[in-house]
PDB file of N, CA, C and O in Angstrom:
ATOM      1  N   MET A   1      85.906 -61.275 -33.671  1.00  0.00           N
ATOM      2  CA  MET A   1      86.105 -59.889 -34.000  1.00  0.00           C
ATOM      3  C   MET A   1      87.093 -59.772 -35.165  1.00  0.00           C
ATOM      4  O   MET A   1      88.069 -60.519 -35.230  1.00  0.00           O
ATOM      5  N   PRO A   2      86.845 -58.856 -36.062  1.00  0.00           N
ATOM      6  CA  PRO A   2      87.750 -58.711 -37.211  1.00  0.00           C
ATOM      7  C   PRO A   2      89.089 -58.113 -36.813  1.00  0.00           C
ATOM      8  O   PRO A   2      89.180 -57.323 -35.873  1.00  0.00           O
ATOM      9  N   LYS A   3      90.119 -58.502 -37.542  1.00  0.00           N
ATOM     10  CA  LYS A   3      91.452 -57.950 -37.336  1.00  0.00           C
ATOM     11  C   LYS A   3      91.554 -56.648 -38.122  1.00  0.00           C
ATOM     12  O   LYS A   3      91.099 -56.576 -39.264  1.00  0.00           O
ATOM     13  N   HIS A   4      92.138 -55.635 -37.528  1.00  0.00           N
ATOM     14  CA  HIS A   4      92.326 -54.333 -38.165  1.00  0.00           C
ATOM     15  C   HIS A   4      93.794 -54.205 -38.535  1.00  0.00           C
ATOM     16  O   HIS A   4      94.672 -54.434 -37.704  1.00  0.00           O
ATOM     17  N   ILE A   5      94.060 -53.838 -39.791  1.00  0.00           N
ATOM     18  CA  ILE A   5      95.431 -53.764 -40.285  1.00  0.00           C
ATOM     19  C   ILE A   5      95.708 -52.375 -40.826  1.00  0.00           C
ATOM     20  O   ILE A   5      94.896 -51.796 -41.548  1.00  0.00           O
ATOM     21  N   LEU A   6      96.884 -51.846 -40.458  1.00  0.00           N
ATOM     22  CA  LEU A   6      97.298 -50.515 -40.869  1.00  0.00           C
ATOM     23  C   LEU A   6      98.774 -50.565 -41.230  1.00  0.00           C
ATOM     24  O   LEU A   6      99.550 -51.265 -40.578  1.00  0.00           O
ATOM     25  N   GLU A   7      99.170 -49.825 -42.267  1.00  0.00           N
ATOM     26  CA  GLU A   7     100.583 -49.733 -42.620  1.00  0.00           C
ATOM     27  C   GLU A   7     101.141 -48.412 -42.114  1.00  0.00           C
ATOM     28  O   GLU A   7     100.505 -47.366 -42.243  1.00  0.00           O
ATOM     29  N   HIS A   8     102.343 -48.471 -41.532  1.00  0.00           N
ATOM     30  CA  HIS A   8     102.997 -47.274 -40.996  1.00  0.00           C
ATOM     31  C   HIS A   8     104.496 -47.404 -41.195  1.00  0.00           C
ATOM     32  O   HIS A   8     105.130 -48.297 -40.632  1.00  0.00           O
ATOM     33  N   ARG A   9     105.071 -46.498 -42.011  1.00  0.00           N
ATOM     34  CA  ARG A   9     106.512 -46.419 -42.241  1.00  0.00           C
ATOM     35  C   ARG A   9     107.120 -47.750 -42.686  1.00  0.00           C
ATOM     36  O   ARG A   9     108.207 -48.124 -42.246  1.00  0.00           O
ATOM     37  N   GLY A  10     106.405 -48.461 -43.564  1.00  0.00           N
ATOM     38  CA  GLY A  10     106.922 -49.715 -44.093  1.00  0.00           C
ATOM     39  C   GLY A  10     106.661 -50.925 -43.225  1.00  0.00           C
ATOM     40  O   GLY A  10     107.110 -52.022 -43.559  1.00  0.00           O
ATOM     41  N   TYR A  11     105.946 -50.765 -42.119  1.00  0.00           N
ATOM     42  CA  TYR A  11     105.592 -51.864 -41.235  1.00  0.00           C
ATOM     43  C   TYR A  11     104.084 -52.035 -41.235  1.00  0.00           C
ATOM     44  O   TYR A  11     103.340 -51.091 -41.501  1.00  0.00           O
ATOM     45  N   GLU A  12     103.646 -53.236 -40.938  1.00  0.00           N
ATOM     46  CA  GLU A  12     102.229 -53.529 -40.853  1.00  0.00           C
ATOM     47  C   GLU A  12     101.845 -53.727 -39.385  1.00  0.00           C
ATOM     48  O   GLU A  12     102.475 -54.505 -38.668  1.00  0.00           O
ATOM     49  N   ILE A  13     100.819 -53.024 -38.956  1.00  0.00           N
ATOM     50  CA  ILE A  13     100.294 -53.164 -37.595  1.00  0.00           C
ATOM     51  C   ILE A  13      98.978 -53.924 -37.704  1.00  0.00           C
ATOM     52  O   ILE A  13      98.084 -53.515 -38.444  1.00  0.00           O
ATOM     53  N   ALA A  14      98.857 -55.016 -36.979  1.00  0.00           N
ATOM     54  CA  ALA A  14      97.615 -55.788 -36.941  1.00  0.00           C
ATOM     55  C   ALA A  14      97.073 -55.746 -35.516  1.00  0.00           C
ATOM     56  O   ALA A  14      97.778 -56.076 -34.562  1.00  0.00           O
ATOM     57  N   VAL A  15      95.824 -55.340 -35.386  1.00  0.00           N
ATOM     58  CA  VAL A  15      95.194 -55.227 -34.080  1.00  0.00           C
ATOM     59  C   VAL A  15      93.991 -56.165 -34.039  1.00  0.00           C
ATOM     60  O   VAL A  15      93.097 -56.080 -34.881  1.00  0.00           O
ATOM     61  N   GLN A  16      93.979 -57.054 -33.058  1.00  0.00           N
ATOM     62  CA  GLN A  16      92.890 -58.005 -32.879  1.00  0.00           C
ATOM     63  C   GLN A  16      92.183 -57.698 -31.558  1.00  0.00           C
ATOM     64  O   GLN A  16      92.717 -58.019 -30.496  1.00  0.00           O
ATOM     65  N   PRO A  17      90.987 -57.079 -31.595  1.00  0.00           N
ATOM     66  CA  PRO A  17      90.264 -56.800 -30.355  1.00  0.00           C
ATOM     67  C   PRO A  17      89.655 -58.083 -29.787  1.00  0.00           C
ATOM     68  O   PRO A  17      89.181 -58.944 -30.529  1.00  0.00           O
ATOM     69  N   GLU A  18      89.679 -58.192 -28.464  1.00  0.00           N
ATOM     70  CA  GLU A  18      89.096 -59.353 -27.782  1.00  0.00           C
ATOM     71  C   GLU A  18      88.388 -58.888 -26.523  1.00  0.00           C
ATOM     72  O   GLU A  18      88.818 -57.944 -25.859  1.00  0.00           O
ATOM     73  N   GLN A  19      87.318 -59.554 -26.214  1.00  0.00           N
ATOM     74  CA  GLN A  19      86.576 -59.234 -24.994  1.00  0.00           C
ATOM     75  C   GLN A  19      86.943 -60.265 -23.930  1.00  0.00           C
ATOM     76  O   GLN A  19      86.921 -61.469 -24.190  1.00  0.00           O
ATOM     77  N   ASN A  20      87.285 -59.782 -22.718  1.00  0.00           N
ATOM     78  CA  ASN A  20      87.668 -60.717 -21.660  1.00  0.00           C
ATOM     79  C   ASN A  20      86.439 -61.238 -20.922  1.00  0.00           C
ATOM     80  O   ASN A  20      85.310 -60.888 -21.265  1.00  0.00           O
ATOM     81  N   ALA A  21      86.657 -62.065 -19.921  1.00  0.00           N
ATOM     82  CA  ALA A  21      85.563 -62.696 -19.190  1.00  0.00           C
ATOM     83  C   ALA A  21      84.670 -61.699 -18.460  1.00  0.00           C
ATOM     84  O   ALA A  21      83.529 -62.013 -18.119  1.00  0.00           O
ATOM     85  N   PHE A  22      85.187 -60.503 -18.223  1.00  0.00           N
ATOM     86  CA  PHE A  22      84.420 -59.485 -17.503  1.00  0.00           C
ATOM     87  C   PHE A  22      83.712 -58.515 -18.444  1.00  0.00           C
ATOM     88  O   PHE A  22      83.058 -57.578 -17.987  1.00  0.00           O
ATOM     89  N   GLY A  23      83.836 -58.732 -19.762  1.00  0.00           N
ATOM     90  CA  GLY A  23      83.173 -57.888 -20.735  1.00  0.00           C
ATOM     91  C   GLY A  23      83.983 -56.690 -21.198  1.00  0.00           C
ATOM     92  O   GLY A  23      83.507 -55.912 -22.025  1.00  0.00           O
ATOM     93  N   ALA A  24      85.187 -56.524 -20.686  1.00  0.00           N
ATOM     94  CA  ALA A  24      86.036 -55.405 -21.097  1.00  0.00           C
ATOM     95  C   ALA A  24      86.793 -55.796 -22.369  1.00  0.00           C
ATOM     96  O   ALA A  24      87.046 -56.973 -22.626  1.00  0.00           O
ATOM     97  N   TRP A  25      87.140 -54.792 -23.142  1.00  0.00           N
ATOM     98  CA  TRP A  25      87.848 -55.010 -24.402  1.00  0.00           C
ATOM     99  C   TRP A  25      89.339 -54.765 -24.238  1.00  0.00           C
ATOM    100  O   TRP A  25      89.759 -53.842 -23.540  1.00  0.00           O
ATOM    101  N   GLN A  26      90.136 -55.612 -24.894  1.00  0.00           N
ATOM    102  CA  GLN A  26      91.590 -55.465 -24.943  1.00  0.00           C
ATOM    103  C   GLN A  26      92.027 -55.730 -26.372  1.00  0.00           C
ATOM    104  O   GLN A  26      91.275 -56.311 -27.155  1.00  0.00           O
ATOM    105  N   ALA A  27      93.234 -55.310 -26.718  1.00  0.00           N
ATOM    106  CA  ALA A  27      93.726 -55.513 -28.083  1.00  0.00           C
ATOM    107  C   ALA A  27      95.035 -56.272 -28.072  1.00  0.00           C
ATOM    108  O   ALA A  27      95.938 -55.960 -27.296  1.00  0.00           O
ATOM    109  N   LYS A  28      95.137 -57.276 -28.939  1.00  0.00           N
ATOM    110  CA  LYS A  28      96.406 -57.939 -29.205  1.00  0.00           C
ATOM    111  C   LYS A  28      97.012 -57.224 -30.403  1.00  0.00           C
ATOM    112  O   LYS A  28      96.341 -57.019 -31.414  1.00  0.00           O
ATOM    113  N   VAL A  29      98.272 -56.848 -30.289  1.00  0.00           N
ATOM    114  CA  VAL A  29      98.933 -56.070 -31.330  1.00  0.00           C
ATOM    115  C   VAL A  29     100.135 -56.847 -31.854  1.00  0.00           C
ATOM    116  O   VAL A  29     100.942 -57.357 -31.077  1.00  0.00           O
ATOM    117  N   SER A  30     100.248 -56.932 -33.176  1.00  0.00           N
ATOM    118  CA  SER A  30     101.459 -57.492 -33.772  1.00  0.00           C
ATOM    119  C   SER A  30     101.967 -56.498 -34.807  1.00  0.00           C
ATOM    120  O   SER A  30     101.190 -55.824 -35.484  1.00  0.00           O
ATOM    121  N   VAL A  31     103.282 -56.425 -34.912  1.00  0.00           N
ATOM    122  CA  VAL A  31     103.937 -55.522 -35.852  1.00  0.00           C
ATOM    123  C   VAL A  31     104.919 -56.347 -36.661  1.00  0.00           C
ATOM    124  O   VAL A  31     105.696 -57.124 -36.106  1.00  0.00           O
ATOM    125  N   ARG A  32     104.881 -56.175 -37.981  1.00  0.00           N
ATOM    126  CA  ARG A  32     105.835 -56.896 -38.820  1.00  0.00           C
ATOM    127  C   ARG A  32     106.233 -56.032 -39.997  1.00  0.00           C
ATOM    128  O   ARG A  32     105.542 -55.072 -40.341  1.00  0.00           O
ATOM    129  N   LYS A  33     107.331 -56.372 -40.600  1.00  0.00           N
ATOM    130  CA  LYS A  33     107.811 -55.674 -41.790  1.00  0.00           C
ATOM    131  C   LYS A  33     106.877 -56.042 -42.931  1.00  0.00           C
ATOM    132  O   LYS A  33     106.725 -57.221 -43.252  1.00  0.00           O
ATOM    133  N   ALA A  34     106.252 -55.048 -43.547  1.00  0.00           N
ATOM    134  CA  ALA A  34     105.229 -55.299 -44.561  1.00  0.00           C
ATOM    135  C   ALA A  34     105.761 -56.102 -45.744  1.00  0.00           C
ATOM    136  O   ALA A  34     105.034 -56.923 -46.302  1.00  0.00           O
ATOM    137  N   SER A  35     107.024 -55.882 -46.139  1.00  0.00           N
ATOM    138  CA  SER A  35     107.577 -56.591 -47.295  1.00  0.00           C
ATOM    139  C   SER A  35     108.190 -57.934 -46.927  1.00  0.00           C
ATOM    140  O   SER A  35     108.597 -58.674 -47.822  1.00  0.00           O
ATOM    141  N   ASP A  36     108.271 -58.271 -45.667  1.00  0.00           N
ATOM    142  CA  ASP A  36     108.922 -59.495 -45.217  1.00  0.00           C
ATOM    143  C   ASP A  36     107.994 -60.247 -44.283  1.00  0.00           C
ATOM    144  O   ASP A  36     107.880 -59.895 -43.109  1.00  0.00           O
ATOM    145  N   THR A  37     107.336 -61.264 -44.778  1.00  0.00           N
ATOM    146  CA  THR A  37     106.358 -61.978 -43.968  1.00  0.00           C
ATOM    147  C   THR A  37     106.996 -62.881 -42.918  1.00  0.00           C
ATOM    148  O   THR A  37     106.289 -63.444 -42.082  1.00  0.00           O
ATOM    149  N   ILE A  38     108.311 -63.027 -42.945  1.00  0.00           N
ATOM    150  CA  ILE A  38     108.979 -63.896 -41.975  1.00  0.00           C
ATOM    151  C   ILE A  38     109.185 -63.187 -40.642  1.00  0.00           C
ATOM    152  O   ILE A  38     108.982 -63.783 -39.585  1.00  0.00           O
ATOM    153  N   ALA A  39     109.584 -61.929 -40.684  1.00  0.00           N
ATOM    154  CA  ALA A  39     109.867 -61.193 -39.449  1.00  0.00           C
ATOM    155  C   ALA A  39     108.579 -60.663 -38.850  1.00  0.00           C
ATOM    156  O   ALA A  39     107.892 -59.839 -39.454  1.00  0.00           O
ATOM    157  N   GLU A  40     108.260 -61.140 -37.663  1.00  0.00           N
ATOM    158  CA  GLU A  40     107.065 -60.668 -36.978  1.00  0.00           C
ATOM    159  C   GLU A  40     107.404 -60.409 -35.525  1.00  0.00           C
ATOM    160  O   GLU A  40     108.088 -61.206 -34.882  1.00  0.00           O
ATOM    161  N   PHE A  41     106.927 -59.304 -35.019  1.00  0.00           N
ATOM    162  CA  PHE A  41     107.154 -58.916 -33.635  1.00  0.00           C
ATOM    163  C   PHE A  41     105.834 -58.947 -32.897  1.00  0.00           C
ATOM    164  O   PHE A  41     104.819 -58.476 -33.410  1.00  0.00           O
ATOM    165  N   ARG A  42     105.840 -59.486 -31.724  1.00  0.00           N
ATOM    166  CA  ARG A  42     104.648 -59.443 -30.888  1.00  0.00           C
ATOM    167  C   ARG A  42     105.005 -58.666 -29.636  1.00  0.00           C
ATOM    168  O   ARG A  42     105.435 -59.242 -28.637  1.00  0.00           O
ATOM    169  N   PRO A  43     104.825 -57.359 -29.694  1.00  0.00           N
ATOM    170  CA  PRO A  43     105.166 -56.563 -28.509  1.00  0.00           C
ATOM    171  C   PRO A  43     104.292 -56.940 -27.324  1.00  0.00           C
ATOM    172  O   PRO A  43     103.066 -56.977 -27.427  1.00  0.00           O
ATOM    173  N   GLU A  44     104.924 -57.213 -26.221  1.00  0.00           N
ATOM    174  CA  GLU A  44     104.190 -57.526 -24.992  1.00  0.00           C
ATOM    175  C   GLU A  44     104.034 -56.253 -24.176  1.00  0.00           C
ATOM    176  O   GLU A  44     104.997 -55.517 -23.966  1.00  0.00           O
ATOM    177  N   THR A  45     102.850 -56.008 -23.732  1.00  0.00           N
ATOM    178  CA  THR A  45     102.584 -54.795 -22.980  1.00  0.00           C
ATOM    179  C   THR A  45     101.461 -55.058 -21.987  1.00  0.00           C
ATOM    180  O   THR A  45     100.679 -55.993 -22.159  1.00  0.00           O
ATOM    181  N   VAL A  46     101.384 -54.258 -20.979  1.00  0.00           N
ATOM    182  CA  VAL A  46     100.254 -54.315 -20.060  1.00  0.00           C
ATOM    183  C   VAL A  46      99.106 -53.585 -20.750  1.00  0.00           C
ATOM    184  O   VAL A  46      99.183 -52.383 -20.999  1.00  0.00           O
ATOM    185  N   GLN A  47      98.068 -54.308 -21.047  1.00  0.00           N
ATOM    186  CA  GLN A  47      96.960 -53.738 -21.794  1.00  0.00           C
ATOM    187  C   GLN A  47      95.901 -53.174 -20.852  1.00  0.00           C
ATOM    188  O   GLN A  47      95.490 -53.838 -19.900  1.00  0.00           O
ATOM    189  N   PRO A  48      95.469 -51.959 -21.122  1.00  0.00           N
ATOM    190  CA  PRO A  48      94.329 -51.438 -20.362  1.00  0.00           C
ATOM    191  C   PRO A  48      93.048 -52.118 -20.842  1.00  0.00           C
ATOM    192  O   PRO A  48      93.027 -52.723 -21.915  1.00  0.00           O
ATOM    193  N   GLU A  49      92.006 -52.021 -20.066  1.00  0.00           N
ATOM    194  CA  GLU A  49      90.711 -52.556 -20.462  1.00  0.00           C
ATOM    195  C   GLU A  49      89.844 -51.398 -20.928  1.00  0.00           C
ATOM    196  O   GLU A  49      89.828 -50.339 -20.301  1.00  0.00           O
ATOM    197  N   TRP A  50      89.123 -51.596 -22.026  1.00  0.00           N
ATOM    198  CA  TRP A  50      88.296 -50.560 -22.612  1.00  0.00           C
ATOM    199  C   TRP A  50      86.831 -50.962 -22.581  1.00  0.00           C
ATOM    200  O   TRP A  50      86.507 -52.149 -22.548  1.00  0.00           O
ATOM    201  N   LEU A  51      85.945 -49.968 -22.591  1.00  0.00           N
ATOM    202  CA  LEU A  51      84.507 -50.230 -22.565  1.00  0.00           C
ATOM    203  C   LEU A  51      83.972 -50.646 -23.931  1.00  0.00           C
ATOM    204  O   LEU A  51      82.962 -51.344 -24.014  1.00  0.00           O
ATOM    205  N   THR A  52      84.643 -50.221 -25.006  1.00  0.00           N
ATOM    206  CA  THR A  52      84.167 -50.553 -26.348  1.00  0.00           C
ATOM    207  C   THR A  52      85.278 -51.174 -27.184  1.00  0.00           C
ATOM    208  O   THR A  52      86.465 -50.999 -26.908  1.00  0.00           O
ATOM    209  N   GLU A  53      84.860 -51.899 -28.206  1.00  0.00           N
ATOM    210  CA  GLU A  53      85.803 -52.495 -29.146  1.00  0.00           C
ATOM    211  C   GLU A  53      86.593 -51.414 -29.875  1.00  0.00           C
ATOM    212  O   GLU A  53      87.798 -51.557 -30.083  1.00  0.00           O
ATOM    213  N   ALA A  54      85.915 -50.328 -30.264  1.00  0.00           N
ATOM    214  CA  ALA A  54      86.576 -49.239 -30.993  1.00  0.00           C
ATOM    215  C   ALA A  54      87.698 -48.615 -30.178  1.00  0.00           C
ATOM    216  O   ALA A  54      88.744 -48.273 -30.730  1.00  0.00           O
ATOM    217  N   GLU A  55      87.496 -48.461 -28.872  1.00  0.00           N
ATOM    218  CA  GLU A  55      88.544 -47.898 -28.008  1.00  0.00           C
ATOM    219  C   GLU A  55      89.753 -48.831 -27.958  1.00  0.00           C
ATOM    220  O   GLU A  55      90.895 -48.373 -27.987  1.00  0.00           O
ATOM    221  N   ALA A  56      89.506 -50.123 -27.883  1.00  0.00           N
ATOM    222  CA  ALA A  56      90.603 -51.089 -27.839  1.00  0.00           C
ATOM    223  C   ALA A  56      91.396 -51.063 -29.146  1.00  0.00           C
ATOM    224  O   ALA A  56      92.625 -51.124 -29.128  1.00  0.00           O
ATOM    225  N   VAL A  57      90.696 -50.974 -30.277  1.00  0.00           N
ATOM    226  CA  VAL A  57      91.368 -50.920 -31.575  1.00  0.00           C
ATOM    227  C   VAL A  57      92.203 -49.649 -31.673  1.00  0.00           C
ATOM    228  O   VAL A  57      93.362 -49.701 -32.085  1.00  0.00           O
ATOM    229  N   ARG A  58      91.629 -48.511 -31.299  1.00  0.00           N
ATOM    230  CA  ARG A  58      92.357 -47.237 -31.350  1.00  0.00           C
ATOM    231  C   ARG A  58      93.617 -47.312 -30.506  1.00  0.00           C
ATOM    232  O   ARG A  58      94.681 -46.879 -30.949  1.00  0.00           O
ATOM    233  N   ASP A  59      93.519 -47.852 -29.302  1.00  0.00           N
ATOM    234  CA  ASP A  59      94.683 -47.972 -28.426  1.00  0.00           C
ATOM    235  C   ASP A  59      95.731 -48.897 -29.031  1.00  0.00           C
ATOM    236  O   ASP A  59      96.925 -48.605 -28.964  1.00  0.00           O
ATOM    237  N   GLY A  60      95.301 -50.005 -29.617  1.00  0.00           N
ATOM    238  CA  GLY A  60      96.239 -50.929 -30.245  1.00  0.00           C
ATOM    239  C   GLY A  60      96.983 -50.301 -31.411  1.00  0.00           C
ATOM    240  O   GLY A  60      98.190 -50.499 -31.558  1.00  0.00           O
ATOM    241  N   VAL A  61      96.266 -49.538 -32.249  1.00  0.00           N
ATOM    242  CA  VAL A  61      96.899 -48.854 -33.375  1.00  0.00           C
ATOM    243  C   VAL A  61      97.895 -47.820 -32.868  1.00  0.00           C
ATOM    244  O   VAL A  61      99.017 -47.745 -33.370  1.00  0.00           O
ATOM    245  N   GLU A  62      97.502 -47.027 -31.886  1.00  0.00           N
ATOM    246  CA  GLU A  62      98.404 -46.010 -31.326  1.00  0.00           C
ATOM    247  C   GLU A  62      99.644 -46.663 -30.727  1.00  0.00           C
ATOM    248  O   GLU A  62     100.752 -46.153 -30.898  1.00  0.00           O
ATOM    249  N   TRP A  63      99.474 -47.779 -30.029  1.00  0.00           N
ATOM    250  CA  TRP A  63     100.610 -48.473 -29.430  1.00  0.00           C
ATOM    251  C   TRP A  63     101.551 -48.972 -30.521  1.00  0.00           C
ATOM    252  O   TRP A  63     102.768 -48.837 -30.401  1.00  0.00           O
ATOM    253  N   GLY A  64     100.985 -49.557 -31.600  1.00  0.00           N
ATOM    254  CA  GLY A  64     101.805 -50.053 -32.686  1.00  0.00           C
ATOM    255  C   GLY A  64     102.606 -48.948 -33.362  1.00  0.00           C
ATOM    256  O   GLY A  64     103.776 -49.143 -33.693  1.00  0.00           O
ATOM    257  N   ILE A  65     101.985 -47.785 -33.569  1.00  0.00           N
ATOM    258  CA  ILE A  65     102.680 -46.649 -34.181  1.00  0.00           C
ATOM    259  C   ILE A  65     103.827 -46.178 -33.285  1.00  0.00           C
ATOM    260  O   ILE A  65     104.930 -45.933 -33.774  1.00  0.00           O
ATOM    261  N   ARG A  66     103.581 -46.052 -31.993  1.00  0.00           N
ATOM    262  CA  ARG A  66     104.634 -45.637 -31.063  1.00  0.00           C
ATOM    263  C   ARG A  66     105.774 -46.654 -31.053  1.00  0.00           C
ATOM    264  O   ARG A  66     106.945 -46.275 -31.029  1.00  0.00           O
ATOM    265  N   PHE A  67     105.437 -47.939 -31.070  1.00  0.00           N
ATOM    266  CA  PHE A  67     106.446 -48.994 -31.058  1.00  0.00           C
ATOM    267  C   PHE A  67     107.344 -48.888 -32.289  1.00  0.00           C
ATOM    268  O   PHE A  67     108.566 -48.978 -32.174  1.00  0.00           O
ATOM    269  N   ILE A  68     106.748 -48.699 -33.461  1.00  0.00           N
ATOM    270  CA  ILE A  68     107.529 -48.564 -34.691  1.00  0.00           C
ATOM    271  C   ILE A  68     108.389 -47.310 -34.641  1.00  0.00           C
ATOM    272  O   ILE A  68     109.587 -47.369 -34.918  1.00  0.00           O
ATOM    273  N   ASP A  69     107.792 -46.178 -34.290  1.00  0.00           N
ATOM    274  CA  ASP A  69     108.520 -44.912 -34.286  1.00  0.00           C
ATOM    275  C   ASP A  69     109.687 -44.900 -33.299  1.00  0.00           C
ATOM    276  O   ASP A  69     110.714 -44.279 -33.574  1.00  0.00           O
ATOM    277  N   ARG A  70     109.551 -45.561 -32.178  1.00  0.00           N
ATOM    278  CA  ARG A  70     110.588 -45.513 -31.142  1.00  0.00           C
ATOM    279  C   ARG A  70     111.579 -46.661 -31.213  1.00  0.00           C
ATOM    280  O   ARG A  70     112.754 -46.474 -30.896  1.00  0.00           O
ATOM    281  N   LYS A  71     111.139 -47.842 -31.618  1.00  0.00           N
ATOM    282  CA  LYS A  71     112.005 -49.023 -31.539  1.00  0.00           C
ATOM    283  C   LYS A  71     112.487 -49.549 -32.887  1.00  0.00           C
ATOM    284  O   LYS A  71     113.621 -50.017 -32.994  1.00  0.00           O
ATOM    285  N   LEU A  72     111.649 -49.480 -33.911  1.00  0.00           N
ATOM    286  CA  LEU A  72     112.001 -50.127 -35.165  1.00  0.00           C
ATOM    287  C   LEU A  72     112.483 -49.165 -36.242  1.00  0.00           C
ATOM    288  O   LEU A  72     113.377 -49.504 -37.017  1.00  0.00           O
ATOM    289  N   ALA A  73     111.909 -47.986 -36.301  1.00  0.00           N
ATOM    290  CA  ALA A  73     112.260 -47.037 -37.367  1.00  0.00           C
ATOM    291  C   ALA A  73     112.358 -45.634 -36.824  1.00  0.00           C
ATOM    292  O   ALA A  73     111.592 -44.760 -37.231  1.00  0.00           O
ATOM    293  N   PRO A  74     113.295 -45.395 -35.902  1.00  0.00           N
ATOM    294  CA  PRO A  74     113.423 -44.046 -35.346  1.00  0.00           C
ATOM    295  C   PRO A  74     113.813 -43.038 -36.419  1.00  0.00           C
ATOM    296  O   PRO A  74     114.482 -43.376 -37.396  1.00  0.00           O
ATOM    297  N   ALA A  75     113.390 -41.815 -36.224  1.00  0.00           N
ATOM    298  CA  ALA A  75     113.717 -40.747 -37.178  1.00  0.00           C
ATOM    299  C   ALA A  75     115.234 -40.514 -37.194  1.00  0.00           C
ATOM    300  O   ALA A  75     115.888 -40.600 -36.155  1.00  0.00           O
ATOM    301  N   PRO A  76     115.790 -40.217 -38.383  1.00  0.00           N
ATOM    302  CA  PRO A  76     117.257 -40.011 -38.477  1.00  0.00           C
ATOM    303  C   PRO A  76     117.714 -38.761 -37.771  1.00  0.00           C
ATOM    304  O   PRO A  76     118.907 -38.458 -37.763  1.00  0.00           O
TER     305      PRO A  76
END
């Protein structure tokens, strides 16, 4: 499955959808500073299972945005 990449507030969110043994879709999410390829975060979370790849990607992107907004770059 292709990796989906999105930039948000100076960070890069990469979402890799994967299908488990039962046919459900889940997303692996990584967040890193777009200008710094050394710093990479792999947020660990309990992932829900989705019926489609698109749902898993959408959830992964939303999770990455929330993670950045709340933990890495909170509003001043």
